[in-house]
N, C-alpha and C positions, 0 to 999 in steps of 0.2 A: 504493499498500498505506500501511496505518495505521501508526504508529510503535508500536515496544514499547516502554516505558519499562522500566527497570531502577532498582532503588535497591537499595544494599547496606549493609547494618548490621549491626556486628561477624559473626557465622559464619551470618547468615539473608541470602538474596536475596529482595528482593520485585520479581516483575515482572508490569507492568500493561499487559496486551496491551488495544485502542482497541478499538472499537465491533462487532468480529466476531470468529467462531474459525472458518474457513471452508476449504476449498480452497485458496484465493486467498492464504490468509496462514499454513497450518498448518506448510509446512517454516520459514519465518521465524520462528514460535514454536518449532519446535522446535529449530531452531538459536540461538536466545538462549537457552532453557533449558540446552542441552548447553554454549554459552559460559559460562555462570556456572559450571555444575558443573565444567567442567574448570579454571576458576580457583580451584579449594576450597571453593564451597559446598555444602553438602550436607543443608542445609534449606533448601527452598525453597517461598516463598508465591506462589500467583497469585491477583492481587487481580482480579475480577470486575466491579469497581463500574462501568467504563468499557464492558462488555460488554453487547449488547443482543440477541445470536444467536448460536448454536453449530450446525456440524451436525456430522456422523457424523466428517469429516475431523480435526476440532478434539477430538471425545472422542479418537479414537483414538489423536491425538499426546502428550493426556493422560495414556492409559491405558499406551502403551507407554513416556513416560518415565517415569514412578511405577515401572514395573517395573523399569528399569534403576538408578535411583536407589535403589530397595528392596534389590536384589542387591548395593551399596555400601554399606549400613549408611544414608542416607540417608531424608529426609521429605518429603514434597510435602504441602502443605496447599493447599486455594481458599477464598477469601475473599470477603466483599462482593457472593454471588450476589443481586442485588436483582432480577433480571428472572424475572418469574413464567415465562415460555417456556424461560429455560435451565433452572429448579429442577422445570419439568417434564420436560425430555429428560434430566437428571440421575436423576430418579425412574423415569423407562423405562429407561432403559440400567443403575441400580444404581449408578452410577458412585459415588453419596456411600457405598457398600458398601466398596467399593475404596480408594478417597481421599477421607481427611478433606475435609469440606466443611463449613466455619463454619455451624451453624442448622440442619442436615440431619443429624439422628442415625440 
């Protein structure tokens, strides 16, 4: 499994998954997101600069976590979507209409 890096700065946590978001690691991503949330971080940024592939389980993890975070007044933002495949998936699923994705209006 690829490591998921977390950087904490003030009231914001930045989560940096590596390589891919799919069935093999979506539960690990969810656990990491829940962990930073339980530590009191309600503004969470997911940096996809090192992610080259995302599948439906990864999208589902992002949507599910976002729903729970919003209910508690939190905010989820996705940054550094540099991969055209991931941009296409986000557009197809309209994820960028639900979660703020930097560079995708």
